[in-house]
N, C-alpha and C positions, 0 to 999 in steps of 0.2 A: 180261721183255721189254726189249730194248735201249733205251737212251736215244736219242731221236730227234736227228737232225742239226740240225734247225731249232730254234733257241732254246737250243742247248747250246754249250759252249766246250771247247776242248782246253787242257790244262795239262801241261807236261813237268816231271816231278819225279824227280830222280836217273836221268835218261835213260829214263824210262818215261812213256808218254803215257796220260793219263786223260781221259775225256770227263765233263763235269759240267754240271749244270743246276740251277736253283732252281725249286721249286714252292712256292706260297704257300697252303696250306690256312688254315683259320680264324684261329688266333691266333699262329702261328709260321711259320718258313720251313723248308722241307725242302731239304736239299742232297743230290742224287743223284749218285753217282760210280760209274764202272766203268772197267776197263782198256780202252783204245781197241782193242788187238789181240784182246781176248777178250770181246766184248759178251755172250756167253752165260754168262759166269762170274758169280760172286756179286756182287750190287749192294750198294753201301754207301749207306745212307740216314741222314743226320744231321739231327736236329731242332736248328735254330739260332735265335738271336734274330733279330728283324726287321732290325736294323742289321747289315749283312753286308759283309765285304771279302774279297778273294781270298786273303789269308793264312790265313783259316779253312780253305780247301780243303786247303792243304798240311798244316796241323796235324791236321786230321781224318784225312787219309790216313795220316800217320805213326802217330798214336795207334791207329787201327783195325788197321793191319798188325801192330802189337805186341800187340794184344789179340784176335786171332782172325779178322780178315777175310782171306779167301782169294780174291782177285779172279780167279784162274785156274781155280778149281773151281766146278762147278755147286753150287747150294745155296740155302737160304732167304736172304732179304735179311739183311744185317748192319745192325742198327739201333742207333744211339747218340744221345746227347743232349748238346749243348753248353750248359753253364750257367756262372754266375759262379764256381762251385767247380771247374770243369774239365769234362772229357768223361767220360761214363760209358755203359756198355752198357745198352740197354733190355732188361729181362727178356722172354724169349720167352713167348708165351701157351700 
């Protein structure tokens, strides 16, 4: 399901536009990202700390693209976690 326009923001990174938004479940923050031109593609979900800044969006995009996120292809959500030790992919169930 595409990220809704209301409550989301656009960021341009290396001439590519991404739509992103934050969701706040129980104890952490989820960062949802998708390509603006391909909302039907694979969604990136990053579990981040509650203290958040926009630089995290760019770092998560770069890391995820190097580690298997394919925003132009349909598929299961790509889920990763931001910790003090860095970013890591969450194992699929």
